[in-house]
MOPAC internal coordinates of N, CA, C and O (Angstrom, degrees):
PM7 1SCF
backbone

  N    0.0000 0     0.00 0     0.00 0    0    0    0
  C    1.4531 1     0.00 0     0.00 0    1    0    0
  C    1.5249 1   110.48 1     0.00 0    2    1    0
  O    1.2310 1   120.47 1   132.96 1    3    2    1
  N    1.3157 1   116.71 1   -47.04 1    3    2    1
  C    1.4604 1   120.97 1   179.42 1    5    3    2
  C    1.5223 1   110.37 1   -64.82 1    6    5    3
  O    1.2310 1   120.36 1   140.01 1    7    6    5
  N    1.3227 1   116.92 1   -39.99 1    7    6    5
  C    1.4662 1   120.52 1   179.65 1    9    7    6
  C    1.5279 1   110.34 1   -62.78 1   10    9    7
  O    1.2310 1   120.03 1   140.29 1   11   10    9
  N    1.3160 1   117.56 1   -39.71 1   11   10    9
  C    1.4638 1   121.10 1   179.17 1   13   11   10
  C    1.5231 1   110.83 1   -65.73 1   14   13   11
  O    1.2310 1   120.49 1   138.47 1   15   14   13
  N    1.3243 1   116.66 1   -41.53 1   15   14   13
  C    1.4606 1   120.99 1   178.92 1   17   15   14
  C    1.5257 1   110.64 1   -64.48 1   18   17   15
  O    1.2310 1   120.35 1   137.97 1   19   18   17
  N    1.3246 1   116.94 1   -42.03 1   19   18   17
  C    1.4620 1   120.56 1   178.27 1   21   19   18
  C    1.5246 1   111.44 1   -65.97 1   22   21   19
  O    1.2310 1   120.21 1   142.87 1   23   22   21
  N    1.3145 1   117.21 1   -37.13 1   23   22   21
  C    1.4663 1   120.88 1   177.70 1   25   23   22
  C    1.5273 1   110.35 1   -64.51 1   26   25   23
  O    1.2310 1   120.05 1   137.89 1   27   26   25
  N    1.3318 1   117.50 1   -42.11 1   27   26   25
  C    1.4638 1   120.54 1   177.90 1   29   27   26
  C    1.5247 1   111.05 1   -65.08 1   30   29   27
  O    1.2310 1   120.29 1   139.32 1   31   30   29
  N    1.3115 1   117.05 1   -40.68 1   31   30   29
  C    1.4523 1   121.30 1   178.85 1   33   31   30
  C    1.5228 1   110.35 1   -63.85 1   34   33   31
  O    1.2310 1   120.30 1   134.17 1   35   34   33
  N    1.3225 1   117.04 1   -45.83 1   35   34   33
  C    1.4648 1   120.99 1   179.03 1   37   35   34
  C    1.5186 1   110.40 1   -61.01 1   38   37   35
  O    1.2310 1   119.98 1   139.08 1   39   38   37
  N    1.3228 1   117.64 1   -40.92 1   39   38   37
  C    1.4672 1   121.15 1   179.55 1   41   39   38
  C    1.5167 1   110.70 1   -64.53 1   42   41   39
  O    1.2310 1   120.15 1   140.11 1   43   42   41
  N    1.3446 1   117.32 1   -39.89 1   43   42   41
  C    1.4601 1   119.65 1  -179.14 1   45   43   42
  C    1.5222 1   111.55 1   -68.34 1   46   45   43
  O    1.2310 1   120.08 1   149.85 1   47   46   45
  N    1.3143 1   117.45 1   -30.15 1   47   46   45
  C    1.4649 1   120.65 1   177.35 1   49   47   46
  C    1.5247 1   110.14 1   -73.37 1   50   49   47
  O    1.2310 1   120.61 1   140.12 1   51   50   49
  N    1.3248 1   116.43 1   -39.88 1   51   50   49
  C    1.4595 1   120.41 1  -178.44 1   53   51   50
  C    1.5205 1   112.26 1   -74.72 1   54   53   51
  O    1.2310 1   119.64 1   147.38 1   55   54   53
  N    1.3148 1   118.29 1   -32.62 1   55   54   53
  C    1.4605 1   123.07 1  -177.20 1   57   55   54
  C    1.5231 1   109.14 1  -134.71 1   58   57   55
  O    1.2310 1   119.84 1  -105.85 1   59   58   57
  N    1.3579 1   117.91 1    74.15 1   59   58   57
  C    1.4567 1   119.77 1  -173.38 1   61   59   58
  C    1.5315 1   114.54 1   -68.73 1   62   61   59
  O    1.2310 1   119.12 1   152.43 1   63   62   61
  N    1.3275 1   119.29 1   -27.57 1   63   62   61
  C    1.4517 1   121.85 1  -177.81 1   65   63   62
  C    1.5252 1   110.27 1  -127.43 1   66   65   63
  O    1.2310 1   119.80 1   -89.93 1   67   66   65
  N    1.3141 1   117.98 1    90.07 1   67   66   65
  C    1.4652 1   118.98 1   179.33 1   69   67   66
  C    1.5232 1   110.38 1   -62.66 1   70   69   67
  O    1.2310 1   120.07 1   -33.10 1   71   70   69
  N    1.3051 1   117.47 1   146.90 1   71   70   69
  C    1.4582 1   121.85 1  -177.77 1   73   71   70
  C    1.5283 1   112.03 1   -63.84 1   74   73   71
  O    1.2310 1   119.83 1   131.75 1   75   74   73
  N    1.3031 1   117.93 1   -48.25 1   75   74   73
  C    1.4576 1   121.23 1  -178.89 1   77   75   74
  C    1.5252 1   108.47 1  -141.53 1   78   77   75
  O    1.2310 1   120.10 1   -77.23 1   79   78   77
  N    1.3329 1   117.42 1   102.77 1   79   78   77
  C    1.4656 1   119.75 1   178.87 1   81   79   78
  C    1.5244 1   112.14 1   -61.71 1   82   81   79
  O    1.2310 1   120.80 1   -22.78 1   83   82   81
  N    1.2928 1   116.07 1   157.22 1   83   82   81
  C    1.4578 1   121.33 1   177.29 1   85   83   82
  C    1.5238 1   108.40 1   -66.97 1   86   85   83
  O    1.2310 1   120.69 1   -51.47 1   87   86   85
  N    1.3164 1   116.28 1   128.53 1   87   86   85
  C    1.4603 1   121.22 1   179.23 1   89   87   86
  C    1.5237 1   109.32 1   -96.24 1   90   89   87
  O    1.2310 1   120.59 1   -40.64 1   91   90   89
  N    1.3135 1   116.48 1   139.36 1   91   90   89
  C    1.4520 1   121.58 1   175.83 1   93   91   90
  C    1.5184 1   108.19 1  -103.88 1   94   93   91
  O    1.2310 1   120.36 1   -41.31 1   95   94   93
  N    1.3091 1   116.91 1   138.69 1   95   94   93
  C    1.4599 1   120.80 1  -179.88 1   97   95   94
  C    1.5205 1   111.45 1    95.42 1   98   97   95
  O    1.2310 1   121.29 1     7.49 1   99   98   97
  N    1.3237 1   115.14 1  -172.51 1   99   98   97
  C    1.4618 1   121.19 1  -173.84 1  101   99   98
  C    1.5250 1   113.46 1   -91.02 1  102  101   99
  O    1.2310 1   119.61 1   168.43 1  103  102  101
  N    1.3204 1   118.36 1   -11.57 1  103  102  101
  C    1.4606 1   121.32 1  -176.96 1  105  103  102
  C    1.5269 1   109.90 1   -82.27 1  106  105  103
  O    1.2310 1   120.78 1   -49.64 1  107  106  105
  N    1.3211 1   116.11 1   130.36 1  107  106  105
  C    1.4615 1   121.39 1   175.69 1  109  107  106
  C    1.5297 1   107.75 1  -103.12 1  110  109  107
  O    1.2310 1   119.98 1   -76.57 1  111  110  109
  N    1.3215 1   117.64 1   103.43 1  111  110  109
  C    1.4604 1   122.23 1  -175.80 1  113  111  110
  C    1.5227 1   110.33 1   -82.01 1  114  113  111
  O    1.2310 1   120.98 1   -40.32 1  115  114  113
  N    1.3067 1   115.74 1   139.68 1  115  114  113
  C    1.4629 1   121.37 1   172.55 1  117  115  114
  C    1.5268 1   107.63 1   -87.84 1  118  117  115
  O    1.2310 1   120.36 1   -32.53 1  119  118  117
  N    1.2978 1   116.91 1   147.47 1  119  118  117
  C    1.4656 1   120.76 1   179.98 1  121  119  118
  C    1.5274 1   112.05 1  -109.26 1  122  121  119
  O    1.2310 1   120.03 1   166.05 1  123  122  121
  N    1.3117 1   117.56 1   -13.95 1  123  122  121
  C    1.4595 1   122.25 1   179.07 1  125  123  122
  C    1.5260 1   109.08 1  -106.63 1  126  125  123
  O    1.2310 1   120.51 1   -51.76 1  127  126  125
  N    1.3330 1   116.64 1   128.24 1  127  126  125
  C    1.4624 1   121.23 1  -174.15 1  129  127  126
  C    1.5278 1   112.06 1   -60.42 1  130  129  127
  O    1.2310 1   120.12 1   131.90 1  131  130  129
  N    1.3283 1   117.38 1   -48.10 1  131  130  129
  C    1.4682 1   119.88 1  -177.16 1  133  131  130
  C    1.5286 1   111.72 1   -61.34 1  134  133  131
  O    1.2310 1   120.29 1   138.88 1  135  134  133
  N    1.3165 1   117.04 1   -41.12 1  135  134  133
  C    1.4693 1   121.00 1   178.36 1  137  135  134
  C    1.5269 1   110.30 1   -65.97 1  138  137  135
  O    1.2310 1   120.21 1   139.72 1  139  138  137
  N    1.3310 1   117.21 1   -40.28 1  139  138  137
  C    1.4702 1   120.93 1   179.54 1  141  139  138
  C    1.5180 1   110.83 1   -66.29 1  142  141  139
  O    1.2310 1   120.44 1   138.25 1  143  142  141
  N    1.3301 1   116.77 1   -41.75 1  143  142  141
  C    1.4600 1   120.31 1   179.46 1  145  143  142
  C    1.5309 1   111.11 1   -64.11 1  146  145  143
  O    1.2310 1   120.38 1   136.59 1  147  146  145
  N    1.3169 1   116.88 1   -43.41 1  147  146  145
  C    1.4591 1   120.69 1   178.41 1  149  147  146
  C    1.5262 1   111.06 1   -63.35 1  150  149  147
  O    1.2310 1   120.59 1   138.78 1  151  150  149
  N    1.3204 1   116.48 1   -41.22 1  151  150  149
  C    1.4694 1   119.89 1   179.30 1  153  151  150
  C    1.5257 1   111.30 1   -65.87 1  154  153  151
  O    1.2310 1   120.54 1   138.54 1  155  154  153
  N    1.3378 1   116.58 1   -41.46 1  155  154  153
  C    1.4645 1   120.32 1   178.77 1  157  155  154
  C    1.5231 1   110.79 1   -62.29 1  158  157  155
  O    1.2310 1   120.31 1   138.29 1  159  158  157
  N    1.3202 1   117.01 1   -41.71 1  159  158  157
  C    1.4675 1   120.21 1   177.33 1  161  159  158
  C    1.5240 1   110.85 1   -64.91 1  162  161  159
  O    1.2310 1   120.77 1   134.39 1  163  162  161
  N    1.3092 1   116.13 1   -45.61 1  163  162  161
  C    1.4687 1   121.48 1  -177.96 1  165  163  162
  C    1.5320 1   111.15 1   -61.46 1  166  165  163
  O    1.2310 1   120.34 1   140.53 1  167  166  165
  N    1.3384 1   116.96 1   -39.47 1  167  166  165
  C    1.4614 1   121.43 1  -177.42 1  169  167  166
  C    1.5250 1   113.15 1   -94.66 1  170  169  167
  O    1.2310 1   120.32 1  -177.07 1  171  170  169
  N    1.3420 1   117.00 1     2.93 1  171  170  169
  C    1.4772 1   123.00 1  -179.04 1  173  171  170
  C    1.5289 1   110.93 1    52.67 1  174  173  171
  O    1.2310 1   121.28 1  -130.31 1  175  174  173
  N    1.3404 1   115.16 1    49.69 1  175  174  173
  C    1.4647 1   121.36 1   179.19 1  177  175  174
  C    1.5202 1   109.22 1  -123.45 1  178  177  175
  O    1.2310 1   120.32 1   -23.63 1  179  178  177
  N    1.3262 1   117.00 1   156.37 1  179  178  177
  C    1.4647 1   119.47 1   176.67 1  181  179  178
  C    1.5291 1   111.10 1   -70.24 1  182  181  179
  O    1.2310 1   121.19 1   -19.49 1  183  182  181
  N    1.3054 1   115.33 1   160.51 1  183  182  181
  C    1.4572 1   121.76 1  -179.09 1  185  183  182
  C    1.5275 1   109.17 1  -112.52 1  186  185  183
  O    1.2310 1   120.50 1   -56.99 1  187  186  185
  N    1.3161 1   116.65 1   123.01 1  187  186  185
  C    1.4627 1   122.41 1   175.65 1  189  187  186
  C    1.5215 1   107.38 1   -99.80 1  190  189  187
  O    1.2310 1   120.59 1   -57.90 1  191  190  189
  N    1.3221 1   116.48 1   122.10 1  191  190  189
  C    1.4548 1   120.96 1   179.25 1  193  191  190
  C    1.5206 1   108.71 1  -111.39 1  194  193  191
  O    1.2310 1   120.78 1   -55.80 1  195  194  193
  N    1.3135 1   116.12 1   124.20 1  195  194  193
  C    1.4595 1   121.65 1   179.46 1  197  195  194
  C    1.5184 1   108.26 1  -114.06 1  198  197  195
  O    1.2310 1   120.61 1   -61.08 1  199  198  197
  N    1.3293 1   116.44 1   118.92 1  199  198  197
  C    1.4550 1   121.76 1   175.61 1  201  199  198
  C    1.5227 1   106.74 1   -99.03 1  202  201  199
  O    1.2310 1   120.97 1   -60.88 1  203  202  201
  N    1.2989 1   115.75 1   119.12 1  203  202  201
  C    1.4631 1   120.15 1  -177.39 1  205  203  202
  C    1.5226 1   107.91 1  -120.52 1  206  205  203
  O    1.2310 1   120.85 1   -52.59 1  207  206  205
  N    1.3094 1   115.98 1   127.41 1  207  206  205
  C    1.4513 1   121.13 1   179.47 1  209  207  206
  C    1.5127 1   108.74 1  -130.29 1  210  209  207
  O    1.2310 1   121.13 1   -45.55 1  211  210  209
  N    1.3116 1   115.45 1   134.45 1  211  210  209
  C    1.4490 1   120.83 1   177.29 1  213  211  210
  C    1.5282 1   106.95 1   -96.70 1  214  213  211
  O    1.2310 1   120.09 1   -63.55 1  215  214  213
  N    1.3269 1   117.43 1   116.45 1  215  214  213
  C    1.4662 1   118.54 1  -178.86 1  217  215  214
  C    1.5239 1   111.82 1   -67.85 1  218  217  215
  O    1.2310 1   121.48 1   -30.17 1  219  218  217
  N    1.2898 1   114.77 1   149.83 1  219  218  217
  C    1.4523 1   117.48 1   176.23 1  221  219  218
  C    1.4312 1   110.75 1   142.30 1  222  221  219
  O    1.2310 1   120.10 1   180.00 1  223  222  221

């Protein structure tokens, strides 16, 4: 258990911002605003924008 926790911690230090996190479910979320806007226009769908800020 401790070894697994240390491995996860080491991985987070080495790779703090993964390029594309694993998505759960059928929705494929875009992470870049311009790409999401272009896709929404192309597919004639609304665009949901989520602003997430971690306080601190």
